[in-house]
VEXSE-842457 format. One record per atom (N, C-alpha, C, O): x, y, z; residue in one letter; residue number from 1; atom name. Coordinates in nm, 4 decimals, always signed. Example, Ala and Ser with C-alpha at 12.3 -4.5 7.8 and 13.67 -1.06 7.14 Angstrom:
x +1.3190	y -0.5690	z +0.7800	resn a	resi 1	name N
x +1.2300	y -0.4500	z +0.7800	resn a	resi 1	name CA
x +1.3200	y -0.3300	z +0.7800	resn a	resi 1	name C
x +1.4236	y -0.3319	z +0.8465	resn a	resi 1	name O
x +1.2850	y -0.2250	z +0.7080	resn s	resi 2	name N
x +1.3670	y -0.1060	z +0.7140	resn s	resi 2	name CA
x +1.2900	y +0.0030	z +0.7870	resn s	resi 2	name C
x +1.3409	y +0.1138	z +0.8039	resn s	resi 2	name O
***
This chain:
x +2.7363	y -5.6018	z +0.3910	resn x	resi 1	name N
x +2.6151	y -5.5256	z +0.4192	resn x	resi 1	name CA
x +2.6403	y -5.4259	z +0.5328	resn x	resi 1	name C
x +2.6055	y -5.3084	z +0.5210	resn x	resi 1	name O
x +2.6999	y -5.4720	z +0.6418	resn x	resi 2	name N
x +2.7273	y -5.3848	z +0.7550	resn x	resi 2	name CA
x +2.8302	y -5.2788	z +0.7188	resn x	resi 2	name C
x +2.8194	y -5.1641	z +0.7621	resn x	resi 2	name O
x +2.9292	y -5.3165	z +0.6399	resn x	resi 3	name N
x +3.0315	y -5.2211	z +0.5969	resn x	resi 3	name CA
x +2.9677	y -5.1103	z +0.5135	resn x	resi 3	name C
x +3.0030	y -4.9933	z +0.5280	resn x	resi 3	name O
x +2.8732	y -5.1471	z +0.4256	resn x	resi 4	name N
x +2.8066	y -5.0473	z +0.3428	resn x	resi 4	name CA
x +2.7301	y -4.9475	z +0.4293	resn x	resi 4	name C
x +2.7315	y -4.8276	z +0.4013	resn x	resi 4	name O
x +2.6646	y -4.9950	z +0.5321	resn x	resi 5	name N
x +2.5896	y -4.9069	z +0.6215	resn x	resi 5	name CA
x +2.6851	y -4.8132	z +0.6952	resn x	resi 5	name C
x +2.6569	y -4.6943	z +0.7096	resn x	resi 5	name O
x +2.7973	y -4.8665	z +0.7416	resn x	resi 6	name N
x +2.8957	y -4.7845	z +0.8116	resn x	resi 6	name CA
x +2.9510	y -4.6768	z +0.7186	resn x	resi 6	name C
x +2.9660	y -4.5615	z +0.7590	resn x	resi 6	name O
x +2.9813	y -4.7138	z +0.5950	resn x	resi 7	name N
x +3.0316	y -4.6172	z +0.4971	resn x	resi 7	name CA
x +2.9274	y -4.5102	z +0.4685	resn x	resi 7	name C
x +2.9610	y -4.3922	z +0.4586	resn x	resi 7	name O
x +2.8014	y -4.5500	z +0.4552	resn x	resi 8	name N
x +2.6936	y -4.4537	z +0.4309	resn x	resi 8	name CA
x +2.6819	y -4.3541	z +0.5461	resn x	resi 8	name C
x +2.6612	y -4.2350	z +0.5230	resn x	resi 8	name O
x +2.6950	y -4.4017	z +0.6693	resn x	resi 9	name N
x +2.6864	y -4.3139	z +0.7857	resn x	resi 9	name CA
x +2.8053	y -4.2177	z +0.7884	resn x	resi 9	name C
x +2.7885	y -4.0997	z +0.8193	resn x	resi 9	name O
x +2.9247	y -4.2670	z +0.7565	resn x	resi 10	name N
x +3.0426	y -4.1807	z +0.7543	resn x	resi 10	name CA
x +3.0291	y -4.0737	z +0.6464	resn x	resi 10	name C
x +3.0577	y -3.9565	z +0.6710	resn x	resi 10	name O
x +2.9861	y -4.1134	z +0.5282	resn x	resi 11	name N
x +2.9657	y -4.0158	z +0.4207	resn x	resi 11	name CA
x +2.8550	y -3.9177	z +0.4587	resn x	resi 11	name C
x +2.8653	y -3.7983	z +0.4306	resn x	resi 11	name O
x +2.7492	y -3.9678	z +0.5227	resn x	resi 12	name N
x +2.6424	y -3.8801	z +0.5692	resn x	resi 12	name CA
x +2.6908	y -3.7778	z +0.6706	resn x	resi 12	name C
x +2.6456	y -3.6633	z +0.6705	resn x	resi 12	name O
x +2.7830	y -3.8191	z +0.7574	resn x	resi 13	name N
x +2.8393	y -3.7255	z +0.8551	resn x	resi 13	name CA
x +2.9206	y -3.6176	z +0.7850	resn x	resi 13	name C
x +2.9141	y -3.5007	z +0.8228	resn x	resi 13	name O
x +2.9968	y -3.6557	z +0.6835	resn x	resi 14	name N
x +3.0740	y -3.5578	z +0.6064	resn x	resi 14	name CA
x +2.9805	y -3.4629	z +0.5332	resn x	resi 14	name C
x +3.0012	y -3.3415	z +0.5327	resn x	resi 14	name O
x +2.8775	y -3.5194	z +0.4715	resn x	resi 15	name N
x +2.7784	y -3.4379	z +0.4002	resn x	resi 15	name CA
x +2.7090	y -3.3420	z +0.4968	resn x	resi 15	name C
x +2.6882	y -3.2252	z +0.4638	resn x	resi 15	name O
x +2.6733	y -3.3901	z +0.6149	resn x	resi 16	name N
x +2.6081	y -3.3056	z +0.7138	resn x	resi 16	name CA
x +2.6975	y -3.1919	z +0.7607	resn x	resi 16	name C
x +2.6512	y -3.0800	z +0.7828	resn x	resi 16	name O
x +2.8255	y -3.2218	z +0.7754	resn x	resi 17	name N
x +2.9196	y -3.1182	z +0.8151	resn x	resi 17	name CA
x +2.9306	y -3.0104	z +0.7079	resn x	resi 17	name C
x +2.9316	y -2.8913	z +0.7389	resn x	resi 17	name O
x +2.9388	y -3.0518	z +0.5829	resn x	resi 18	name N
x +2.9464	y -2.9565	z +0.4715	resn x	resi 18	name CA
x +2.8176	y -2.8745	z +0.4623	resn x	resi 18	name C
x +2.8219	y -2.7524	z +0.4478	resn x	resi 18	name O
x +2.7040	y -2.9422	z +0.4709	resn x	resi 19	name N
x +2.5756	y -2.8715	z +0.4627	resn x	resi 19	name CA
x +2.5579	y -2.7764	z +0.5807	resn x	resi 19	name C
x +2.5006	y -2.6686	z +0.5652	resn x	resi 19	name O
x +2.6068	y -2.8159	z +0.6992	resn x	resi 20	name N
x +2.5988	y -2.7287	z +0.8155	resn x	resi 20	name CA
x +2.6778	y -2.6006	z +0.7952	resn x	resi 20	name C
x +2.6355	y -2.4934	z +0.8383	resn x	resi 20	name O
x +2.7933	y -2.6117	z +0.7292	resn x	resi 21	name N
x +2.8731	y -2.4921	z +0.7008	resn x	resi 21	name CA
x +2.8046	y -2.4056	z +0.5955	resn x	resi 21	name C
x +2.8044	y -2.2830	z +0.6067	resn x	resi 21	name O
x +2.7468	y -2.4678	z +0.4940	resn x	resi 22	name N
x +2.6776	y -2.3928	z +0.3885	resn x	resi 22	name CA
x +2.5568	y -2.3187	z +0.4455	resn x	resi 22	name C
x +2.5334	y -2.2022	z +0.4134	resn x	resi 22	name O
x +2.4811	y -2.3871	z +0.5297	resn x	resi 23	name N
x +2.3577	y -2.3299	z +0.5837	resn x	resi 23	name CA
x +2.3795	y -2.2546	z +0.7151	resn x	resi 23	name C
x +2.2828	y -2.2131	z +0.7788	resn x	resi 23	name O
x +2.5046	y -2.2366	z +0.7562	resn x	resi 24	name N
x +2.5391	y -2.1713	z +0.8825	resn x	resi 24	name CA
x +2.4633	y -2.2357	z +0.9982	resn x	resi 24	name C
x +2.3952	y -2.1681	z +1.0754	resn x	resi 24	name O
x +2.4764	y -2.3667	z +1.0083	resn x	resi 25	name N
x +2.4058	y -2.4455	z +1.1082	resn x	resi 25	name CA
x +2.5050	y -2.5053	z +1.2084	resn x	resi 25	name C
x +2.4840	y -2.6163	z +1.2572	resn x	resi 25	name O
x +2.6118	y -2.4333	z +1.2390	resn x	resi 26	name N
x +2.7165	y -2.4863	z +1.3259	resn x	resi 26	name CA
x +2.6786	y -2.4842	z +1.4735	resn x	resi 26	name C
x +2.7398	y -2.5554	z +1.5531	resn x	resi 26	name O
x +2.5806	y -2.4053	z +1.5113	resn x	resi 27	name N
x +2.5471	y -2.3941	z +1.6526	resn x	resi 27	name CA
x +2.4765	y -2.5186	z +1.7070	resn x	resi 27	name C
x +2.4685	y -2.5356	z +1.8287	resn x	resi 27	name O
x +2.4254	y -2.6054	z +1.6202	resn x	resi 28	name N
x +2.3547	y -2.7242	z +1.6681	resn x	resi 28	name CA
x +2.4497	y -2.8393	z +1.6981	resn x	resi 28	name C
x +2.4110	y -2.9331	z +1.7678	resn x	resi 28	name O
x +2.5710	y -2.8354	z +1.6485	resn x	resi 29	name N
x +2.6689	y -2.9381	z +1.6807	resn x	resi 29	name CA
x +2.6881	y -3.0410	z +1.5713	resn x	resi 29	name C
x +2.6090	y -3.0533	z +1.4777	resn x	resi 29	name O
x +2.7965	y -3.1138	z +1.5876	resn x	resi 30	name N
x +2.8369	y -3.2113	z +1.4870	resn x	resi 30	name CA
x +2.7360	y -3.3245	z +1.4721	resn x	resi 30	name C
x +2.7019	y -3.3619	z +1.3599	resn x	resi 30	name O
x +2.6881	y -3.3793	z +1.5825	resn x	resi 31	name N
x +2.6038	y -3.4990	z +1.5761	resn x	resi 31	name CA
x +2.4690	y -3.4710	z +1.5102	resn x	resi 31	name C
x +2.4188	y -3.5541	z +1.4345	resn x	resi 31	name O
x +2.4108	y -3.3563	z +1.5379	resn x	resi 32	name N
x +2.2838	y -3.3235	z +1.4719	resn x	resi 32	name CA
x +2.3068	y -3.2995	z +1.3226	resn x	resi 32	name C
x +2.2268	y -3.3431	z +1.2398	resn x	resi 32	name O
x +2.4161	y -3.2300	z +1.2879	resn x	resi 33	name N
x +2.4483	y -3.2106	z +1.1470	resn x	resi 33	name CA
x +2.4763	y -3.3446	z +1.0789	resn x	resi 33	name C
x +2.4394	y -3.3644	z +0.9632	resn x	resi 33	name O
x +2.5415	y -3.4365	z +1.1504	resn x	resi 34	name N
x +2.5685	y -3.5685	z +1.0938	resn x	resi 34	name CA
x +2.4376	y -3.6437	z +1.0669	resn x	resi 34	name C
x +2.4211	y -3.7057	z +0.9619	resn x	resi 34	name O
x +2.3454	y -3.6372	z +1.1626	resn x	resi 35	name N
x +2.2160	y -3.7039	z +1.1438	resn x	resi 35	name CA
x +2.1386	y -3.6409	z +1.0282	resn x	resi 35	name C
x +2.0787	y -3.7114	z +0.9469	resn x	resi 35	name O
x +2.1403	y -3.5086	z +1.0216	resn x	resi 36	name N
x +2.0738	y -3.4411	z +0.9100	resn x	resi 36	name CA
x +2.1426	y -3.4746	z +0.7775	resn x	resi 36	name C
x +2.0773	y -3.4807	z +0.6733	resn x	resi 36	name O
x +2.2733	y -3.4960	z +0.7815	resn x	resi 37	name N
x +2.3463	y -3.5353	z +0.6611	resn x	resi 37	name CA
x +2.3071	y -3.6730	z +0.6117	resn x	resi 37	name C
x +2.2948	y -3.6951	z +0.4913	resn x	resi 37	name O
x +2.2875	y -3.7653	z +0.7038	resn x	resi 38	name N
x +2.2441	y -3.9001	z +0.6655	resn x	resi 38	name CA
x +2.1051	y -3.8934	z +0.6023	resn x	resi 38	name C
x +2.0809	y -3.9527	z +0.4971	resn x	resi 38	name O
x +2.0142	y -3.8207	z +0.6674	resn x	resi 39	name N
x +1.8794	y -3.8049	z +0.6124	resn x	resi 39	name CA
x +1.8850	y -3.7298	z +0.4792	resn x	resi 39	name C
x +1.8166	y -3.7665	z +0.3836	resn x	resi 39	name O
x +1.9662	y -3.6255	z +0.4738	resn x	resi 40	name N
x +1.9804	y -3.5479	z +0.3502	resn x	resi 40	name CA
x +2.0400	y -3.6295	z +0.2374	resn x	resi 40	name C
x +2.0011	y -3.6131	z +0.1217	resn x	resi 40	name O
x +2.1342	y -3.7177	z +0.2696	resn x	resi 41	name N
x +2.1898	y -3.8063	z +0.1678	resn x	resi 41	name CA
x +2.0834	y -3.8986	z +0.1108	resn x	resi 41	name C
x +2.0809	y -3.9255	z -0.0093	resn x	resi 41	name O
x +1.9964	y -3.9463	z +0.1972	resn x	resi 42	name N
x +1.8849	y -4.0302	z +0.1521	resn x	resi 42	name CA
x +1.7907	y -3.9506	z +0.0621	resn x	resi 42	name C
x +1.7492	y -3.9988	z -0.0434	resn x	resi 42	name O
x +1.7573	y -3.8291	z +0.1039	resn x	resi 43	name N
x +1.6694	y -3.7424	z +0.0245	resn x	resi 43	name CA
x +1.7339	y -3.7094	z -0.1103	resn x	resi 43	name C
x +1.6685	y -3.7171	z -0.2143	resn x	resi 43	name O
x +1.8624	y -3.6728	z -0.1079	resn x	resi 44	name N
x +1.9330	y -3.6429	z -0.2316	resn x	resi 44	name CA
x +1.9395	y -3.7629	z -0.3246	resn x	resi 44	name C
x +1.9266	y -3.7487	z -0.4462	resn x	resi 44	name O
x +1.9597	y -3.8819	z -0.2669	resn x	resi 45	name N
x +1.9597	y -4.0040	z -0.3474	resn x	resi 45	name CA
x +1.8242	y -4.0313	z -0.4101	resn x	resi 45	name C
x +1.8161	y -4.0732	z -0.5256	resn x	resi 45	name O
x +1.7183	y -4.0079	z -0.3346	resn x	resi 46	name N
x +1.5834	y -4.0267	z -0.3898	resn x	resi 46	name CA
x +1.5568	y -3.9302	z -0.5047	resn x	resi 46	name C
x +1.5029	y -3.9686	z -0.6085	resn x	resi 46	name O
x +1.5952	y -3.8053	z -0.4846	resn x	resi 47	name N
x +1.5746	y -3.7059	z -0.5904	resn x	resi 47	name CA
x +1.6548	y -3.7441	z -0.7138	resn x	resi 47	name C
x +1.6043	y -3.7362	z -0.8258	resn x	resi 47	name O
x +1.7802	y -3.7857	z -0.6939	resn x	resi 48	name N
x +1.8639	y -3.8285	z -0.8062	resn x	resi 48	name CA
x +1.8048	y -3.9468	z -0.8807	resn x	resi 48	name C
x +1.8077	y -3.9507	z -1.0037	resn x	resi 48	name O
x +1.7514	y -4.0431	z -0.8073	resn x	resi 49	name N
x +1.6899	y -4.1587	z -0.8722	resn x	resi 49	name CA
x +1.5636	y -4.1213	z -0.9476	resn x	resi 49	name C
x +1.5357	y -4.1767	z -1.0539	resn x	resi 49	name O
x +1.4872	y -4.0274	z -0.8933	resn x	resi 50	name N
x +1.3641	y -3.9852	z -0.9597	resn x	resi 50	name CA
x +1.3906	y -3.9149	z -1.0924	resn x	resi 50	name C
x +1.3144	y -3.9301	z -1.1878	resn x	resi 50	name O
x +1.4999	y -3.8373	z -1.0977	resn x	resi 51	name N
x +1.5284	y -3.7669	z -1.2222	resn x	resi 51	name CA
x +1.6316	y -3.8397	z -1.3080	resn x	resi 51	name C
x +1.6687	y -3.7923	z -1.4154	resn x	resi 51	name O
x +1.6778	y -3.9553	z -1.2599	resn x	resi 52	name N
x +1.7628	y -4.0404	z -1.3421	resn x	resi 52	name CA
x +1.9102	y -4.0058	z -1.3424	resn x	resi 52	name C
x +1.9818	y -4.0416	z -1.4359	resn x	resi 52	name O
x +1.9576	y -3.9359	z -1.2381	resn x	resi 53	name N
x +2.1004	y -3.9063	z -1.2294	resn x	resi 53	name CA
x +2.1504	y -3.9466	z -1.0915	resn x	resi 53	name C
x +2.0709	y -3.9700	z -1.0005	resn x	resi 53	name O
x +2.2791	y -3.9546	z -1.0765	resn x	resi 54	name N
x +2.3357	y -3.9862	z -0.9462	resn x	resi 54	name CA
x +2.4651	y -4.0636	z -0.9610	resn x	resi 54	name C
x +2.5098	y -4.0939	z -1.0716	resn x	resi 54	name O
x +2.5234	y -4.0942	z -0.8481	resn x	resi 55	name N
x +2.6483	y -4.1677	z -0.8464	resn x	resi 55	name CA
x +2.7686	y -4.0764	z -0.8563	resn x	resi 55	name C
x +2.7619	y -3.9704	z -0.9185	resn x	resi 55	name O
x +2.8776	y -4.1168	z -0.7959	resn x	resi 56	name N
x +3.0018	y -4.0417	z -0.8038	resn x	resi 56	name CA
x +2.9922	y -3.9043	z -0.7419	resn x	resi 56	name C
x +2.9231	y -3.8842	z -0.6420	resn x	resi 56	name O
x +3.0616	y -3.8105	z -0.8017	resn x	resi 57	name N
x +3.0653	y -3.6737	z -0.7496	resn x	resi 57	name CA
x +2.9280	y -3.6083	z -0.7567	resn x	resi 57	name C
x +2.8903	y -3.5328	z -0.6671	resn x	resi 57	name O
x +2.8533	y -3.6368	z -0.8626	resn x	resi 58	name N
x +2.7197	y -3.5789	z -0.8749	resn x	resi 58	name CA
x +2.6284	y -3.6277	z -0.7624	resn x	resi 58	name C
x +2.5485	y -3.5509	z -0.7089	resn x	resi 58	name O
x +2.6405	y -3.7538	z -0.7273	resn x	resi 59	name N
x +2.5637	y -3.8081	z -0.6159	resn x	resi 59	name CA
x +2.6002	y -3.7422	z -0.4845	resn x	resi 59	name C
x +2.5135	y -3.7183	z -0.4005	resn x	resi 59	name O
x +2.7287	y -3.7125	z -0.4662	resn x	resi 60	name N
x +2.7739	y -3.6439	z -0.3458	resn x	resi 60	name CA
x +2.7134	y -3.5046	z -0.3379	resn x	resi 60	name C
x +2.6674	y -3.4626	z -0.2317	resn x	resi 60	name O
x +2.7134	y -3.4323	z -0.4506	resn x	resi 61	name N
x +2.6553	y -3.2982	z -0.4517	resn x	resi 61	name CA
x +2.5040	y -3.3033	z -0.4294	resn x	resi 61	name C
x +2.4479	y -3.2144	z -0.3653	resn x	resi 61	name O
x +2.4383	y -3.4059	z -0.4814	resn x	resi 62	name N
x +2.2952	y -3.4226	z -0.4549	resn x	resi 62	name CA
x +2.2710	y -3.4487	z -0.3072	resn x	resi 62	name C
x +2.1725	y -3.4008	z -0.2511	resn x	resi 62	name O
x +2.3598	y -3.5242	z -0.2439	resn x	resi 63	name N
x +2.3470	y -3.5506	z -0.1013	resn x	resi 63	name CA
x +2.3632	y -3.4224	z -0.0203	resn x	resi 63	name C
x +2.2889	y -3.3992	z +0.0750	resn x	resi 63	name O
x +2.4597	y -3.3393	z -0.0578	resn x	resi 64	name N
x +2.4782	y -3.2105	z +0.0108	resn x	resi 64	name CA
x +2.3547	y -3.1228	z -0.0086	resn x	resi 64	name C
x +2.3082	y -3.0593	z +0.0860	resn x	resi 64	name O
x +2.3018	y -3.1191	z -0.1304	resn x	resi 65	name N
x +2.1806	y -3.0406	z -0.1566	resn x	resi 65	name CA
x +2.0629	y -3.0946	z -0.0763	resn x	resi 65	name C
x +1.9836	y -3.0171	z -0.0230	resn x	resi 65	name O
x +2.0511	y -3.2267	z -0.0671	resn x	resi 66	name N
x +1.9444	y -3.2871	z +0.0125	resn x	resi 66	name CA
x +1.9593	y -3.2534	z +0.1595	resn x	resi 66	name C
x +1.8598	y -3.2273	z +0.2273	resn x	resi 66	name O
x +2.0823	y -3.2536	z +0.2102	resn x	resi 67	name N
x +2.1060	y -3.2185	z +0.3503	resn x	resi 67	name CA
x +2.0722	y -3.0718	z +0.3756	resn x	resi 67	name C
x +2.0148	y -3.0381	z +0.4792	resn x	resi 67	name O
x +2.1074	y -2.9854	z +0.2820	resn x	resi 68	name N
x +2.0706	y -2.8438	z +0.2949	resn x	resi 68	name CA
x +1.9191	y -2.8286	z +0.2977	resn x	resi 68	name C
x +1.8661	y -2.7483	z +0.3746	resn x	resi 68	name O
x +1.8501	y -2.9041	z +0.2154	resn x	resi 69	name N
x +1.7042	y -2.9011	z +0.2135	resn x	resi 69	name CA
x +1.6463	y -2.9484	z +0.3470	resn x	resi 69	name C
x +1.5520	y -2.8885	z +0.3986	resn x	resi 69	name O
x +1.7019	y -3.0544	z +0.4021	resn x	resi 70	name N
x +1.6549	y -3.1059	z +0.5306	resn x	resi 70	name CA
x +1.6808	y -3.0053	z +0.6424	resn x	resi 70	name C
x +1.5957	y -2.9868	z +0.7295	resn x	resi 70	name O
x +1.7967	y -2.9402	z +0.6412	resn x	resi 71	name N
x +1.8265	y -2.8372	z +0.7416	resn x	resi 71	name CA
x +1.7267	y -2.7224	z +0.7296	resn x	resi 71	name C
x +1.6761	y -2.6728	z +0.8302	resn x	resi 71	name O
x +1.6987	y -2.6807	z +0.6071	resn x	resi 72	name N
x +1.6030	y -2.5720	z +0.5851	resn x	resi 72	name CA
x +1.4646	y -2.6107	z +0.6372	resn x	resi 72	name C
x +1.3981	y -2.5301	z +0.7023	resn x	resi 72	name O
x +1.4212	y -2.7330	z +0.6089	resn x	resi 73	name N
x +1.2897	y -2.7798	z +0.6549	resn x	resi 73	name CA
x +1.2857	y -2.7849	z +0.8075	resn x	resi 73	name C
x +1.1861	y -2.7455	z +0.8680	resn x	resi 73	name O
x +1.3930	y -2.8329	z +0.8699	resn x	resi 74	name N
x +1.3983	y -2.8381	z +1.0171	resn x	resi 74	name CA
x +1.3885	y -2.6988	z +1.0774	resn x	resi 74	name C
x +1.3222	y -2.6791	z +1.1792	resn x	resi 74	name O
x +1.4541	y -2.6029	z +1.0147	resn x	resi 75	name N
x +1.4460	y -2.4638	z +1.0633	resn x	resi 75	name CA
x +1.3031	y -2.4119	z +1.0548	resn x	resi 75	name C
x +1.2550	y -2.3457	z +1.1467	resn x	resi 75	name O
x +1.2359	y -2.4418	z +0.9449	resn x	resi 76	name N
x +1.0988	y -2.3944	z +0.9263	resn x	resi 76	name CA
x +1.0044	y -2.4614	z +1.0253	resn x	resi 76	name C
x +0.9108	y -2.3979	z +1.0737	resn x	resi 76	name O
x +1.0274	y -2.5882	z +1.0559	resn x	resi 77	name N
x +0.9400	y -2.6597	z +1.1501	resn x	resi 77	name CA
x +0.9610	y -2.6132	z +1.2935	resn x	resi 77	name C
x +0.8687	y -2.6220	z +1.3745	resn x	resi 77	name O
x +1.0796	y -2.5639	z +1.3267	resn x	resi 78	name N
x +1.1048	y -2.5144	z +1.4625	resn x	resi 78	name CA
x +1.0296	y -2.3851	z +1.4903	resn x	resi 78	name C
x +0.9951	y -2.3571	z +1.6051	resn x	resi 78	name O
x +1.0038	y -2.3063	z +1.3868	resn x	resi 79	name N
x +0.9377	y -2.1766	z +1.4070	resn x	resi 79	name CA
x +0.7901	y -2.1888	z +1.4208	resn x	resi 79	name C
x +0.7212	y -2.0882	z +1.4382	resn x	resi 79	name O
***
């Protein structure tokens, strides 16, 4: 159980880093992008489950898309 959580956080950090590069969000730093990646991975997983797809590479891309969505929402809320 603990290993799964650690793996999810590591994958979320990778996803956040990728989404930060896509959304040009590098000025906020690695840790904020990592946190947004974890949240985005959760959002992407929820969206994938709702439409009946996910897992593997497709799940990873959904996580990146979810992280991009979370970054976009955070930008809109700051303004």
